N, C-alpha and C positions, 0 to 999 in steps of 0.2 A: 440634555437637550438634543444632542446628536442622535440618540436612540429614537426620539420622537420624530425627528426629521427623516431618519432612515425608514421608520415605519410608514410615515405618510408617503414617502416616495415609493415604497414597495406596494402600498395600497393603490396608489395612482397607477403604477405600471400594471398592476393586476386588472384594475377597472378599464384602463385604456387598451389592454392587451398587448403591451409593448415590452413585457418582461422577457428576458432570455428564457429558453425552455427549462434549463436547470433551476433558475430562480423562480419560475412559475410553479414548478413542481414543489419546490421548497415552501413557497407561499401557500399552496393548496394544503400541505401538511400542517402548516401553522394554523390555517383556518379550522382544521379538525381538532387541534390541540388547545387553542385559545378561545374560550367561550365568548370573550368580548370582541374578538377580531371581526367576526361576521357583521356585528352591529356597526363597527367602525367603517367597514366597507360600504354598508348601506348608507350611512351618513355621508360618506365621501361621494357616492353616486348621486345622492340628493343635492349635495352642494354643487357638484358639476352641472347638474341639470338646471339649477337656479342661475348659475353663472351664464350658461348658454342662453337661457330664456331672457335674462337681462340684456345680454349682448344683442339678441335678435330685436328686442324692443327698442334698444338704443339705436340700432342700425335703421330700423323702420322710421324712427323719429328723425334721424339725420336725413334720410332720403326724402321724407315728407317736407322738411325744412328747405331742402334744395329745390324740390319740385315747386313749392310755394314761391320761392324767390325767382326761379326761372320763368314762372308763368304769371307772376303778378307785378314784378318791378318793371318800370318803364325802360330801364337801360337794357333789358333782355328782350325787347319787342322783336328785333330782327331774328333772334334765335327761335322765339315762339313761332314766328311766321314760317320759318324753315321747317320746323318740326311738324306743324299743322299741315304744311304742304305735302309732307310725306304720307299723310293719312287721308288725303282727298281722293 
């Protein structure tokens, strides 16, 4: 299990560009020697992309909810008027 976690950490450091120079060089050598490792790196990149995409969608949804609350609920009328006044 520890070996798998270490490999995932090394892949992540490679993809993120955060590995120490010596570790990065060693990982590049492993990429040449292990036929499965480049595929694992590709899957890791895709996974990170999906997580980032989900995070953006989630943030956009949260911002939309806040916007709707601030601009539709009666208790925020004073705030709305102040904001609208800035754009007149």
